[in-house]
N, CA, C, O and the ligand as a Tripos MOL2 file, in Angstrom:
@<TRIPOS>MOLECULE
protein
  305   303    77     0     0
PROTEIN
NO_CHARGES

@<TRIPOS>ATOM
      1 N         -72.6520   -1.3910   10.3780 N.3       1 MET1
      2 CA        -71.4070   -1.0410    9.6890 C.3       1 MET1
      3 C         -70.8950    0.3140   10.1620 C.2       1 MET1
      4 O         -69.6870    0.5380   10.2360 O.2       1 MET1
      5 N         -71.8250    1.2210   10.4820 N.am      2 SER2
      6 CA        -71.4080    2.5510   10.9140 C.3       2 SER2
      7 C         -70.7120    2.4950   12.2660 C.2       2 SER2
      8 O         -69.8340    3.3090   12.5520 O.2       2 SER2
      9 N         -71.1120    1.5160   13.1120 N.am      3 LYS3
     10 CA        -70.4560    1.3570   14.4100 C.3       3 LYS3
     11 C         -68.9970    0.9700   14.2380 C.2       3 LYS3
     12 O         -68.1120    1.4380   14.9550 O.2       3 LYS3
     13 N         -68.7820    0.1150   13.2780 N.am      4 LEU4
     14 CA        -67.4070   -0.3180   13.0160 C.3       4 LEU4
     15 C         -66.5510    0.8610   12.5640 C.2       4 LEU4
     16 O         -65.3940    0.9970   12.9620 O.2       4 LEU4
     17 N         -67.1490    1.7180   11.7170 N.am      5 PHE5
     18 CA        -66.4280    2.8930   11.2340 C.3       5 PHE5
     19 C         -66.1280    3.8390   12.3930 C.2       5 PHE5
     20 O         -65.0330    4.3940   12.4880 O.2       5 PHE5
     21 N         -67.1200    4.0160   13.2790 N.am      6 LEU6
     22 CA        -66.9380    4.8920   14.4330 C.3       6 LEU6
     23 C         -65.8250    4.3590   15.3340 C.2       6 LEU6
     24 O         -65.0070    5.1230   15.8460 O.2       6 LEU6
     25 N         -65.8070    3.0550   15.5160 N.am      7 PHE7
     26 CA        -64.7750    2.4380   16.3470 C.3       7 PHE7
     27 C         -63.3950    2.6530   15.7220 C.2       7 PHE7
     28 O         -62.4220    2.9050   16.4340 O.2       7 PHE7
     29 N         -63.3110    2.5550   14.4100 N.am      8 ALA8
     30 CA        -62.0310    2.7420   13.7280 C.3       8 ALA8
     31 C         -61.5420    4.1750   13.9050 C.2       8 ALA8
     32 O         -60.3530    4.4050   14.1210 O.2       8 ALA8
     33 N         -62.4540    5.1330   13.8130 N.am      9 VAL9
     34 CA        -62.0890    6.5450   13.9870 C.3       9 VAL9
     35 C         -61.6160    6.7910   15.4080 C.2       9 VAL9
     36 O         -60.6200    7.4830   15.6190 O.2       9 VAL9
     37 N         -62.3250    6.2270   16.3930 N.am     10 LEU10
     38 CA        -61.9330    6.3910   17.7950 C.3      10 LEU10
     39 C         -60.5730    5.7540   18.0590 C.2      10 LEU10
     40 O         -59.7430    6.3170   18.7740 O.2      10 LEU10
     41 N         -60.3560    4.6010   17.4900 N.am     11 ALA11
     42 CA        -59.0780    3.9180   17.6840 C.3      11 ALA11
     43 C         -57.9500    4.7280   17.0770 C.2      11 ALA11
     44 O         -56.8570    4.8050   17.6400 O.2      11 ALA11
     45 N         -58.2170    5.3380   15.9180 N.am     12 PHE12
     46 CA        -57.1940    6.1480   15.2660 C.3      12 PHE12
     47 C         -56.8950    7.3980   16.0890 C.2      12 PHE12
     48 O         -55.7370    7.7940   16.2190 O.2      12 PHE12
     49 N         -57.9430    8.0240   16.6500 N.am     13 CYS13
     50 CA        -57.7590    9.1970   17.5020 C.3      13 CYS13
     51 C         -56.9640    8.8290   18.7610 C.2      13 CYS13
     52 O         -56.0820    9.5720   19.1910 O.2      13 CYS13
     53 N         -57.2870    7.6820   19.3360 N.am     14 ALA14
     54 CA        -56.5670    7.2410   20.5260 C.3      14 ALA14
     55 C         -55.1030    6.9770   20.1820 C.2      14 ALA14
     56 O         -54.2070    7.2700   20.9730 O.2      14 ALA14
     57 N         -54.8740    6.4270   19.0080 N.am     15 TYR15
     58 CA        -53.5030    6.1510   18.5650 C.3      15 TYR15
     59 C         -52.7280    7.4550   18.4390 C.2      15 TYR15
     60 O         -51.5930    7.5490   18.9060 O.2      15 TYR15
     61 N         -53.3310    8.4630   17.8100 N.am     16 LEU16
     62 CA        -52.6640    9.7620   17.6640 C.3      16 LEU16
     63 C         -52.4230   10.4140   19.0170 C.2      16 LEU16
     64 O         -51.3860   11.0380   19.2430 O.2      16 LEU16
     65 N         -53.4030   10.2600   19.9220 N.am     17 PHE17
     66 CA        -53.2930   10.8690   21.2440 C.3      17 PHE17
     67 C         -52.1330   10.2770   22.0360 C.2      17 PHE17
     68 O         -51.3140   11.0050   22.5970 O.2      17 PHE17
     69 N         -52.0750    8.9580   22.0750 N.am     18 PHE18
     70 CA        -51.0120    8.3080   22.8540 C.3      18 PHE18
     71 C         -49.6570    8.4930   22.1940 C.2      18 PHE18
     72 O         -48.6330    8.5230   22.8770 O.2      18 PHE18
     73 N         -49.6400    8.6190   20.8540 N.am     19 ARG19
     74 CA        -48.3750    8.8470   20.1720 C.3      19 ARG19
     75 C         -47.8440   10.2390   20.5050 C.2      19 ARG19
     76 O         -46.6380   10.4160   20.6790 O.2      19 ARG19
     77 N         -48.7400   11.2350   20.5950 N.am     20 SER20
     78 CA        -48.3230   12.5880   20.9280 C.3      20 SER20
     79 C         -47.8690   12.6720   22.3800 C.2      20 SER20
     80 O         -47.0110   13.4910   22.7100 O.2      20 SER20
     81 N         -48.4320   11.8360   23.2550 N.am     21 LEU21
     82 CA        -48.0080   11.8170   24.6550 C.3      21 LEU21
     83 C         -46.5780   11.3040   24.7760 C.2      21 LEU21
     84 O         -45.8020   11.7970   25.5950 O.2      21 LEU21
     85 N         -46.2360   10.3200   23.9660 N.am     22 GLY22
     86 CA        -44.9280    9.6980   24.0850 C.3      22 GLY22
     87 C         -43.8160   10.5270   23.4790 C.2      22 GLY22
     88 O         -42.6400   10.2520   23.7210 O.2      22 GLY22
     89 N         -44.1630   11.5420   22.6920 N.am     23 ARG23
     90 CA        -43.1150   12.3110   22.0200 C.3      23 ARG23
     91 C         -42.8030   13.5930   22.8010 C.2      23 ARG23
     92 O         -43.7210   14.3760   23.0480 O.2      23 ARG23
     93 N         -41.5760   13.8350   23.1910 N.am     24 PRO24
     94 CA        -41.2320   15.0780   23.8840 C.3      24 PRO24
     95 C         -41.3670   16.2690   22.9540 C.2      24 PRO24
     96 O         -41.1120   16.1650   21.7550 O.2      24 PRO24
     97 N         -41.7720   17.4080   23.5180 N.am     25 LYS25
     98 CA        -42.0680   18.5730   22.6890 C.3      25 LYS25
     99 C         -40.7960   19.2500   22.1790 C.2      25 LYS25
    100 O         -40.7170   19.6220   21.0090 O.2      25 LYS25
    101 N         -39.7950   19.4100   23.0600 N.am     26 ASN26
    102 CA        -38.6020   20.1420   22.6350 C.3      26 ASN26
    103 C         -37.5410   19.2340   22.0260 C.2      26 ASN26
    104 O         -36.5920   19.7210   21.4130 O.2      26 ASN26
    105 N         -37.6880   17.9350   22.1860 N.am     27 GLY27
    106 CA        -36.7470   17.0120   21.5570 C.3      27 GLY27
    107 C         -35.3900   16.9620   22.2300 C.2      27 GLY27
    108 O         -34.5160   16.2250   21.7750 O.2      27 GLY27
    109 N         -35.1800   17.7310   23.3140 N.am     28 SER28
    110 CA        -33.8750   17.7460   23.9560 C.3      28 SER28
    111 C         -33.7750   16.6960   25.0540 C.2      28 SER28
    112 O         -32.6820   16.3430   25.4990 O.2      28 SER28
    113 N         -34.9280   16.2050   25.4820 N.am     29 THR29
    114 CA        -34.8990   15.2050   26.5390 C.3      29 THR29
    115 C         -34.3980   13.8790   25.9890 C.2      29 THR29
    116 O         -34.6860   13.5020   24.8530 O.2      29 THR29
    117 N         -33.6470   13.1920   26.8210 N.am     30 ARG30
    118 CA        -33.1020   11.9180   26.3960 C.3      30 ARG30
    119 C         -34.2140   10.8940   26.2780 C.2      30 ARG30
    120 O         -35.1740   10.9400   27.0470 O.2      30 ARG30
    121 N         -34.1080    9.9860   25.3490 N.am     31 PRO31
    122 CA        -35.0950    8.9090   25.2900 C.3      31 PRO31
    123 C         -34.9620    8.0370   26.5280 C.2      31 PRO31
    124 O         -33.8500    7.7330   26.9590 O.2      31 PRO31
    125 N         -36.0780    7.6390   27.0960 N.am     32 PRO32
    126 CA        -36.0010    6.8220   28.3180 C.3      32 PRO32
    127 C         -35.3480    5.4910   28.0280 C.2      32 PRO32
    128 O         -35.7340    4.7740   27.1050 O.2      32 PRO32
    129 N         -34.3510    5.1750   28.8370 N.am     33 ARG33
    130 CA        -33.6810    3.8930   28.6640 C.3      33 ARG33
    131 C         -34.1920    2.9120   29.7010 C.2      33 ARG33
    132 O         -34.3700    3.2700   30.8660 O.2      33 ARG33
    133 N         -34.4240    1.7030   29.2920 N.am     34 PRO34
    134 CA        -34.8620    0.6990   30.2740 C.3      34 PRO34
    135 C         -33.7670    0.4380   31.2890 C.2      34 PRO34
    136 O         -32.5810    0.4290   30.9610 O.2      34 PRO34
    137 N         -34.1820    0.2260   32.5150 N.am     35 ALA35
    138 CA        -33.2140   -0.0490   33.5700 C.3      35 ALA35
    139 C         -32.4230   -1.2930   33.2140 C.2      35 ALA35
    140 O         -32.9750   -2.3700   32.9900 O.2      35 ALA35
    141 N         -31.1140   -1.1100   33.1680 N.am     36 GLU36
    142 CA        -30.2650   -2.2200   32.7810 C.3      36 GLU36
    143 C         -29.4230   -2.6700   33.9630 C.2      36 GLU36
    144 O         -29.0080   -1.8570   34.7890 O.2      36 GLU36
    145 N         -29.1840   -3.9220   34.0340 N.am     37 GLU37
    146 CA        -28.3800   -4.4720   35.1240 C.3      37 GLU37
    147 C         -26.9490   -3.9620   35.0140 C.2      37 GLU37
    148 O         -26.3540   -3.9830   33.9370 O.2      37 GLU37
    149 N         -26.4000   -3.5020   36.1370 N.am     38 MET38
    150 CA        -25.0320   -3.0130   36.1610 C.3      38 MET38
    151 C         -24.1270   -4.0960   36.7250 C.2      38 MET38
    152 O         -24.4630   -4.7670   37.7000 O.2      38 MET38
    153 N         -22.9800   -4.2500   36.0950 N.am     39 VAL39
    154 CA        -22.0040   -5.2170   36.5880 C.3      39 VAL39
    155 C         -20.6810   -4.5010   36.7980 C.2      39 VAL39
    156 O         -20.4320   -3.4640   36.1830 O.2      39 VAL39
    157 N         -19.8370   -5.0390   37.6530 N.am     40 ALA40
    158 CA        -18.5210   -4.4610   37.9180 C.3      40 ALA40
    159 C         -17.4550   -5.2900   37.2200 C.2      40 ALA40
    160 O         -17.4920   -6.5210   37.2230 O.2      40 ALA40
    161 N         -16.5010   -4.5790   36.6190 N.am     41 CYS41
    162 CA        -15.3740   -5.2610   35.9770 C.3      41 CYS41
    163 C         -14.5910   -6.0070   37.0590 C.2      41 CYS41
    164 O         -14.2390   -5.4260   38.0860 O.2      41 CYS41
    165 N         -14.3220   -7.2810   36.8300 N.am     42 ALA42
    166 CA        -13.6170   -8.0860   37.8250 C.3      42 ALA42
    167 C         -12.1530   -7.6830   37.9390 C.2      42 ALA42
    168 O         -11.4830   -8.0590   38.9010 O.2      42 ALA42
    169 N         -11.6450   -6.9190   36.9640 N.am     43 GLN43
    170 CA        -10.2420   -6.5060   37.0010 C.3      43 GLN43
    171 C         -10.0620   -5.1370   37.6290 C.2      43 GLN43
    172 O          -9.2580   -4.9900   38.5500 O.2      43 GLN43
    173 N         -10.8020   -4.1090   37.1490 N.am     44 CYS44
    174 CA        -10.5910   -2.7520   37.6390 C.3      44 CYS44
    175 C         -11.7670   -2.2580   38.4840 C.2      44 CYS44
    176 O         -11.6560   -1.2170   39.1310 O.2      44 CYS44
    177 N         -12.8800   -2.9740   38.4940 N.am     45 GLY45
    178 CA        -13.9920   -2.6280   39.3710 C.3      45 GLY45
    179 C         -14.9270   -1.5690   38.8380 C.2      45 GLY45
    180 O         -15.8460   -1.1610   39.5470 O.2      45 GLY45
    181 N         -14.7290   -1.1010   37.5970 N.am     46 VAL46
    182 CA        -15.6040   -0.0820   37.0430 C.3      46 VAL46
    183 C         -16.9760   -0.6980   36.7620 C.2      46 VAL46
    184 O         -17.0870   -1.8500   36.3440 O.2      46 VAL46
    185 N         -18.0260    0.1130   37.0060 N.am     47 ASN47
    186 CA        -19.3790   -0.3620   36.7540 C.3      47 ASN47
    187 C         -19.7890   -0.0420   35.3280 C.2      47 ASN47
    188 O         -19.5370    1.0540   34.8280 O.2      47 ASN47
    189 N         -20.4130   -0.9930   34.6870 N.am     48 LEU48
    190 CA        -20.8980   -0.7890   33.3280 C.3      48 LEU48
    191 C         -22.1330   -1.6470   33.1100 C.2      48 LEU48
    192 O         -22.3360   -2.6450   33.8000 O.2      48 LEU48
    193 N         -22.9660   -1.2480   32.1320 N.am     49 PRO49
    194 CA        -24.1570   -2.0500   31.8610 C.3      49 PRO49
    195 C         -23.7830   -3.4680   31.4580 C.2      49 PRO49
    196 O         -22.7880   -3.7000   30.7710 O.2      49 PRO49
    197 N         -24.5960   -4.3940   31.8980 N.am     50 ALA50
    198 CA        -24.2940   -5.8000   31.6170 C.3      50 ALA50
    199 C         -24.2350   -6.0660   30.1180 C.2      50 ALA50
    200 O         -23.5080   -6.9470   29.6590 O.2      50 ALA50
    201 N         -25.0230   -5.2800   29.3510 N.am     51 GLY51
    202 CA        -25.0340   -5.4920   27.9080 C.3      51 GLY51
    203 C         -23.7400   -5.0860   27.2320 C.2      51 GLY51
    204 O         -23.4310   -5.5660   26.1420 O.2      51 GLY51
    205 N         -22.9610   -4.1810   27.8860 N.am     52 GLU52
    206 CA        -21.7050   -3.7230   27.2960 C.3      52 GLU52
    207 C         -20.4970   -4.4460   27.8810 C.2      52 GLU52
    208 O         -19.3630   -4.2190   27.4590 O.2      52 GLU52
    209 N         -20.7440   -5.3130   28.8500 N.am     53 SER53
    210 CA        -19.6240   -5.9870   29.4970 C.3      53 SER53
    211 C         -19.2180   -7.2200   28.7000 C.2      53 SER53
    212 O         -19.9900   -7.7500   27.9010 O.2      53 SER53
    213 N         -18.0040   -7.6530   28.9350 N.am     54 LEU54
    214 CA        -17.5170   -8.8880   28.3360 C.3      54 LEU54
    215 C         -17.5960   -9.9770   29.3970 C.2      54 LEU54
    216 O         -17.0180   -9.8630   30.4780 O.2      54 LEU54
    217 N         -18.3140  -11.0170   29.0640 N.am     55 ARG55
    218 CA        -18.4810  -12.0940   30.0310 C.3      55 ARG55
    219 C         -17.4200  -13.1580   29.7990 C.2      55 ARG55
    220 O         -17.1080  -13.5260   28.6660 O.2      55 ARG55
    221 N         -16.8770  -13.6380   30.9140 N.am     56 SER56
    222 CA        -15.9430  -14.7490   30.8390 C.3      56 SER56
    223 C         -16.1900  -15.6090   32.0650 C.2      56 SER56
    224 O         -15.7750  -15.2610   33.1700 O.2      56 SER56
    225 N         -16.8540  -16.7100   31.8730 N.am     57 GLY57
    226 CA        -17.1920  -17.5560   33.0020 C.3      57 GLY57
    227 C         -18.1510  -16.8310   33.9260 C.2      57 GLY57
    228 O         -19.1950  -16.3440   33.4930 O.2      57 GLY57
    229 N         -17.7970  -16.7610   35.1940 N.am     58 GLU58
    230 CA        -18.6770  -16.0960   36.1590 C.3      58 GLU58
    231 C         -18.3330  -14.6290   36.3360 C.2      58 GLU58
    232 O         -19.0050  -13.9410   37.1040 O.2      58 GLU58
    233 N         -17.3000  -14.1160   35.6490 N.am     59 HIS59
    234 CA        -16.8620  -12.7360   35.8020 C.3      59 HIS59
    235 C         -17.2650  -11.8940   34.5940 C.2      59 HIS59
    236 O         -17.4690  -12.4040   33.4920 O.2      59 HIS59
    237 N         -17.3750  -10.5610   34.8450 N.am     60 SER60
    238 CA        -17.6390   -9.6060   33.7790 C.3      60 SER60
    239 C         -16.4860   -8.6240   33.7240 C.2      60 SER60
    240 O         -15.8980   -8.2900   34.7520 O.2      60 SER60
    241 N         -16.1620   -8.1620   32.5280 N.am     61 TYR61
    242 CA        -15.0370   -7.2420   32.3470 C.3      61 TYR61
    243 C         -15.4670   -6.0700   31.4790 C.2      61 TYR61
    244 O         -16.4120   -6.1640   30.6970 O.2      61 TYR61
    245 N         -14.7260   -4.9280   31.6420 N.am     62 CYS62
    246 CA        -15.0770   -3.7230   30.9100 C.3      62 CYS62
    247 C         -14.4770   -3.7160   29.5180 C.2      62 CYS62
    248 O         -14.9880   -3.0310   28.6320 O.2      62 CYS62
    249 N         -13.4180   -4.4540   29.3070 N.am     63 CYS63
    250 CA        -12.7500   -4.4450   28.0040 C.3      63 CYS63
    251 C         -12.0010   -5.7600   27.8010 C.2      63 CYS63
    252 O         -11.8360   -6.5680   28.7150 O.2      63 CYS63
    253 N         -11.5620   -5.9300   26.5670 N.am     64 GLU64
    254 CA        -10.8830   -7.1770   26.2070 C.3      64 GLU64
    255 C          -9.5830   -7.3600   26.9980 C.2      64 GLU64
    256 O          -9.2560   -8.4780   27.3950 O.2      64 GLU64
    257 N          -8.8330   -6.2570   27.2320 N.am     65 GLU65
    258 CA         -7.5600   -6.3490   27.9610 C.3      65 GLU65
    259 C          -7.7780   -6.9100   29.3580 C.2      65 GLU65
    260 O          -7.0290   -7.7700   29.8220 O.2      65 GLU65
    261 N          -8.8260   -6.4050   30.0260 N.am     66 HIS66
    262 CA         -9.0770   -6.8700   31.3940 C.3      66 HIS66
    263 C          -9.6150   -8.2920   31.4140 C.2      66 HIS66
    264 O          -9.4100   -9.0340   32.3750 O.2      66 HIS66
    265 N         -10.3080   -8.6640   30.3390 N.am     67 ARG67
    266 CA        -10.7840  -10.0410   30.2660 C.3      67 ARG67
    267 C          -9.5860  -10.9940   30.1520 C.2      67 ARG67
    268 O          -9.5810  -12.0770   30.7370 O.2      67 ARG67
    269 N          -8.5620  -10.5630   29.3780 N.am     68 VAL68
    270 CA         -7.3580  -11.3830   29.2270 C.3      68 VAL68
    271 C          -6.5980  -11.4460   30.5580 C.2      68 VAL68
    272 O          -6.0810  -12.4980   30.9340 O.2      68 VAL68
    273 N          -6.5330  -10.2990   31.2720 N.am     69 LEU69
    274 CA         -5.8270  -10.2610   32.5470 C.3      69 LEU69
    275 C          -6.5130  -11.1310   33.5910 C.2      69 LEU69
    276 O          -5.8530  -11.7240   34.4440 O.2      69 LEU69
    277 N          -7.8150  -11.2030   33.5230 N.am     70 GLY70
    278 CA         -8.5450  -12.0180   34.4800 C.3      70 GLY70
    279 C          -8.8990  -11.2220   35.7140 C.2      70 GLY70
    280 O          -8.5250  -10.0550   35.8240 O.2      70 GLY70
    281 N          -9.6160  -11.8310   36.6460 N.am     71 PRO71
    282 CA        -10.0380  -11.1160   37.8640 C.3      71 PRO71
    283 C          -8.8490  -10.7050   38.7160 C.2      71 PRO71
    284 O          -7.8850  -11.4520   38.8830 O.2      71 PRO71
    285 N          -8.9490   -9.4620   39.2630 N.am     72 SER72
    286 CA         -7.8820   -8.9680   40.1280 C.3      72 SER72
    287 C          -7.9480   -9.6500   41.4740 C.2      72 SER72
    288 O          -9.0210  -10.0600   41.9160 O.2      72 SER72
    289 N          -6.7940   -9.7740   42.1360 N.am     73 LYS73
    290 CA         -6.7710  -10.4000   43.4450 C.3      73 LYS73
    291 C          -7.2290   -9.3960   44.4870 C.2      73 LYS73
    292 O          -6.9020   -8.2130   44.3940 O.2      73 LYS73
    293 N          -7.9790   -9.8500   45.4750 N.am     74 PRO74
    294 CA         -8.4360   -8.9290   46.5380 C.3      74 PRO74
    295 C          -7.2600   -8.3520   47.3040 C.2      74 PRO74
    296 O          -6.3060   -9.0580   47.6290 O.2      74 PRO74
    297 N          -7.3430   -7.0240   47.5950 N.am     75 ARG75
    298 CA         -6.2150   -6.3440   48.2510 C.3      75 ARG75
    299 C          -6.4950   -6.1630   49.7520 C.2      75 ARG75
    300 O          -6.2960   -5.0720   50.2850 O.2      75 ARG75
    301 N          -6.9370   -7.1860   50.4130 N.am     76 HIS76
    302 CA         -7.1820   -7.0610   51.8370 C.3      76 HIS76
    303 C          -6.0220   -7.6740   52.6210 C.2      76 HIS76
    304 O          -6.0390   -7.6690   53.8520 O.2      76 HIS76
    305 ZN        -11.8030   -3.1800   33.6990 Zn       77 ZN77
@<TRIPOS>BOND
     1     1     2 1
     2     2     3 1
     3     3     4 2
     4     3     5 am
     5     5     6 1
     6     6     7 1
     7     7     8 2
     8     7     9 am
     9     9    10 1
    10    10    11 1
    11    11    12 2
    12    11    13 am
    13    13    14 1
    14    14    15 1
    15    15    16 2
    16    15    17 am
    17    17    18 1
    18    18    19 1
    19    19    20 2
    20    19    21 am
    21    21    22 1
    22    22    23 1
    23    23    24 2
    24    23    25 am
    25    25    26 1
    26    26    27 1
    27    27    28 2
    28    27    29 am
    29    29    30 1
    30    30    31 1
    31    31    32 2
    32    31    33 am
    33    33    34 1
    34    34    35 1
    35    35    36 2
    36    35    37 am
    37    37    38 1
    38    38    39 1
    39    39    40 2
    40    39    41 am
    41    41    42 1
    42    42    43 1
    43    43    44 2
    44    43    45 am
    45    45    46 1
    46    46    47 1
    47    47    48 2
    48    47    49 am
    49    49    50 1
    50    50    51 1
    51    51    52 2
    52    51    53 am
    53    53    54 1
    54    54    55 1
    55    55    56 2
    56    55    57 am
    57    57    58 1
    58    58    59 1
    59    59    60 2
    60    59    61 am
    61    61    62 1
    62    62    63 1
    63    63    64 2
    64    63    65 am
    65    65    66 1
    66    66    67 1
    67    67    68 2
    68    67    69 am
    69    69    70 1
    70    70    71 1
    71    71    72 2
    72    71    73 am
    73    73    74 1
    74    74    75 1
    75    75    76 2
    76    75    77 am
    77    77    78 1
    78    78    79 1
    79    79    80 2
    80    79    81 am
    81    81    82 1
    82    82    83 1
    83    83    84 2
    84    83    85 am
    85    85    86 1
    86    86    87 1
    87    87    88 2
    88    87    89 am
    89    89    90 1
    90    90    91 1
    91    91    92 2
    92    91    93 am
    93    93    94 1
    94    94    95 1
    95    95    96 2
    96    95    97 am
    97    97    98 1
    98    98    99 1
    99    99   100 2
   100    99   101 am
   101   101   102 1
   102   102   103 1
   103   103   104 2
   104   103   105 am
   105   105   106 1
   106   106   107 1
   107   107   108 2
   108   107   109 am
   109   109   110 1
   110   110   111 1
   111   111   112 2
   112   111   113 am
   113   113   114 1
   114   114   115 1
   115   115   116 2
   116   115   117 am
   117   117   118 1
   118   118   119 1
   119   119   120 2
   120   119   121 am
   121   121   122 1
   122   122   123 1
   123   123   124 2
   124   123   125 am
   125   125   126 1
   126   126   127 1
   127   127   128 2
   128   127   129 am
   129   129   130 1
   130   130   131 1
   131   131   132 2
   132   131   133 am
   133   133   134 1
   134   134   135 1
   135   135   136 2
   136   135   137 am
   137   137   138 1
   138   138   139 1
   139   139   140 2
   140   139   141 am
   141   141   142 1
   142   142   143 1
   143   143   144 2
   144   143   145 am
   145   145   146 1
   146   146   147 1
   147   147   148 2
   148   147   149 am
   149   149   150 1
   150   150   151 1
   151   151   152 2
   152   151   153 am
   153   153   154 1
   154   154   155 1
   155   155   156 2
   156   155   157 am
   157   157   158 1
   158   158   159 1
   159   159   160 2
   160   159   161 am
   161   161   162 1
   162   162   163 1
   163   163   164 2
   164   163   165 am
   165   165   166 1
   166   166   167 1
   167   167   168 2
   168   167   169 am
   169   169   170 1
   170   170   171 1
   171   171   172 2
   172   171   173 am
   173   173   174 1
   174   174   175 1
   175   175   176 2
   176   175   177 am
   177   177   178 1
   178   178   179 1
   179   179   180 2
   180   179   181 am
   181   181   182 1
   182   182   183 1
   183   183   184 2
   184   183   185 am
   185   185   186 1
   186   186   187 1
   187   187   188 2
   188   187   189 am
   189   189   190 1
   190   190   191 1
   191   191   192 2
   192   191   193 am
   193   193   194 1
   194   194   195 1
   195   195   196 2
   196   195   197 am
   197   197   198 1
   198   198   199 1
   199   199   200 2
   200   199   201 am
   201   201   202 1
   202   202   203 1
   203   203   204 2
   204   203   205 am
   205   205   206 1
   206   206   207 1
   207   207   208 2
   208   207   209 am
   209   209   210 1
   210   210   211 1
   211   211   212 2
   212   211   213 am
   213   213   214 1
   214   214   215 1
   215   215   216 2
   216   215   217 am
   217   217   218 1
   218   218   219 1
   219   219   220 2
   220   219   221 am
   221   221   222 1
   222   222   223 1
   223   223   224 2
   224   223   225 am
   225   225   226 1
   226   226   227 1
   227   227   228 2
   228   227   229 am
   229   229   230 1
   230   230   231 1
   231   231   232 2
   232   231   233 am
   233   233   234 1
   234   234   235 1
   235   235   236 2
   236   235   237 am
   237   237   238 1
   238   238   239 1
   239   239   240 2
   240   239   241 am
   241   241   242 1
   242   242   243 1
   243   243   244 2
   244   243   245 am
   245   245   246 1
   246   246   247 1
   247   247   248 2
   248   247   249 am
   249   249   250 1
   250   250   251 1
   251   251   252 2
   252   251   253 am
   253   253   254 1
   254   254   255 1
   255   255   256 2
   256   255   257 am
   257   257   258 1
   258   258   259 1
   259   259   260 2
   260   259   261 am
   261   261   262 1
   262   262   263 1
   263   263   264 2
   264   263   265 am
   265   265   266 1
   266   266   267 1
   267   267   268 2
   268   267   269 am
   269   269   270 1
   270   270   271 1
   271   271   272 2
   272   271   273 am
   273   273   274 1
   274   274   275 1
   275   275   276 2
   276   275   277 am
   277   277   278 1
   278   278   279 1
   279   279   280 2
   280   279   281 am
   281   281   282 1
   282   282   283 1
   283   283   284 2
   284   283   285 am
   285   285   286 1
   286   286   287 1
   287   287   288 2
   288   287   289 am
   289   289   290 1
   290   290   291 1
   291   291   292 2
   292   291   293 am
   293   293   294 1
   294   294   295 1
   295   295   296 2
   296   295   297 am
   297   297   298 1
   298   298   299 1
   299   299   300 2
   300   299   301 am
   301   301   302 1
   302   302   303 1
   303   303   304 2
@<TRIPOS>SUBSTRUCTURE
     1 MET1         2 RESIDUE 1 A MET
     2 SER2         6 RESIDUE 1 A SER
     3 LYS3        10 RESIDUE 1 A LYS
     4 LEU4        14 RESIDUE 1 A LEU
     5 PHE5        18 RESIDUE 1 A PHE
     6 LEU6        22 RESIDUE 1 A LEU
     7 PHE7        26 RESIDUE 1 A PHE
     8 ALA8        30 RESIDUE 1 A ALA
     9 VAL9        34 RESIDUE 1 A VAL
    10 LEU10       38 RESIDUE 1 A LEU
    11 ALA11       42 RESIDUE 1 A ALA
    12 PHE12       46 RESIDUE 1 A PHE
    13 CYS13       50 RESIDUE 1 A CYS
    14 ALA14       54 RESIDUE 1 A ALA
    15 TYR15       58 RESIDUE 1 A TYR
    16 LEU16       62 RESIDUE 1 A LEU
    17 PHE17       66 RESIDUE 1 A PHE
    18 PHE18       70 RESIDUE 1 A PHE
    19 ARG19       74 RESIDUE 1 A ARG
    20 SER20       78 RESIDUE 1 A SER
    21 LEU21       82 RESIDUE 1 A LEU
    22 GLY22       86 RESIDUE 1 A GLY
    23 ARG23       90 RESIDUE 1 A ARG
    24 PRO24       94 RESIDUE 1 A PRO
    25 LYS25       98 RESIDUE 1 A LYS
    26 ASN26      102 RESIDUE 1 A ASN
    27 GLY27      106 RESIDUE 1 A GLY
    28 SER28      110 RESIDUE 1 A SER
    29 THR29      114 RESIDUE 1 A THR
    30 ARG30      118 RESIDUE 1 A ARG
    31 PRO31      122 RESIDUE 1 A PRO
    32 PRO32      126 RESIDUE 1 A PRO
    33 ARG33      130 RESIDUE 1 A ARG
    34 PRO34      134 RESIDUE 1 A PRO
    35 ALA35      138 RESIDUE 1 A ALA
    36 GLU36      142 RESIDUE 1 A GLU
    37 GLU37      146 RESIDUE 1 A GLU
    38 MET38      150 RESIDUE 1 A MET
    39 VAL39      154 RESIDUE 1 A VAL
    40 ALA40      158 RESIDUE 1 A ALA
    41 CYS41      162 RESIDUE 1 A CYS
    42 ALA42      166 RESIDUE 1 A ALA
    43 GLN43      170 RESIDUE 1 A GLN
    44 CYS44      174 RESIDUE 1 A CYS
    45 GLY45      178 RESIDUE 1 A GLY
    46 VAL46      182 RESIDUE 1 A VAL
    47 ASN47      186 RESIDUE 1 A ASN
    48 LEU48      190 RESIDUE 1 A LEU
    49 PRO49      194 RESIDUE 1 A PRO
    50 ALA50      198 RESIDUE 1 A ALA
    51 GLY51      202 RESIDUE 1 A GLY
    52 GLU52      206 RESIDUE 1 A GLU
    53 SER53      210 RESIDUE 1 A SER
    54 LEU54      214 RESIDUE 1 A LEU
    55 ARG55      218 RESIDUE 1 A ARG
    56 SER56      222 RESIDUE 1 A SER
    57 GLY57      226 RESIDUE 1 A GLY
    58 GLU58      230 RESIDUE 1 A GLU
    59 HIS59      234 RESIDUE 1 A HIS
    60 SER60      238 RESIDUE 1 A SER
    61 TYR61      242 RESIDUE 1 A TYR
    62 CYS62      246 RESIDUE 1 A CYS
    63 CYS63      250 RESIDUE 1 A CYS
    64 GLU64      254 RESIDUE 1 A GLU
    65 GLU65      258 RESIDUE 1 A GLU
    66 HIS66      262 RESIDUE 1 A HIS
    67 ARG67      266 RESIDUE 1 A ARG
    68 VAL68      270 RESIDUE 1 A VAL
    69 LEU69      274 RESIDUE 1 A LEU
    70 GLY70      278 RESIDUE 1 A GLY
    71 PRO71      282 RESIDUE 1 A PRO
    72 SER72      286 RESIDUE 1 A SER
    73 LYS73      290 RESIDUE 1 A LYS
    74 PRO74      294 RESIDUE 1 A PRO
    75 ARG75      298 RESIDUE 1 A ARG
    76 HIS76      302 RESIDUE 1 A HIS
    77 ZN77       305 GROUP 0 **** ****
């Protein structure tokens, strides 16, 4: 039974240790953001995270207005 108690104490210490590692000391650093897929607005070409884009069919748009306008024609 004492081994189990020792294991619980070690696990708790490890938990506190890893929790202190993950916390920045000065608090000014930005929280790490997971790498997110970037997409380009089919109308104006601005890059934005896929999670913030508006999807319409196979195209992504930065805002509702551009989604209504639809994909811009290539200027070549
Ligand atoms: Zn746009």
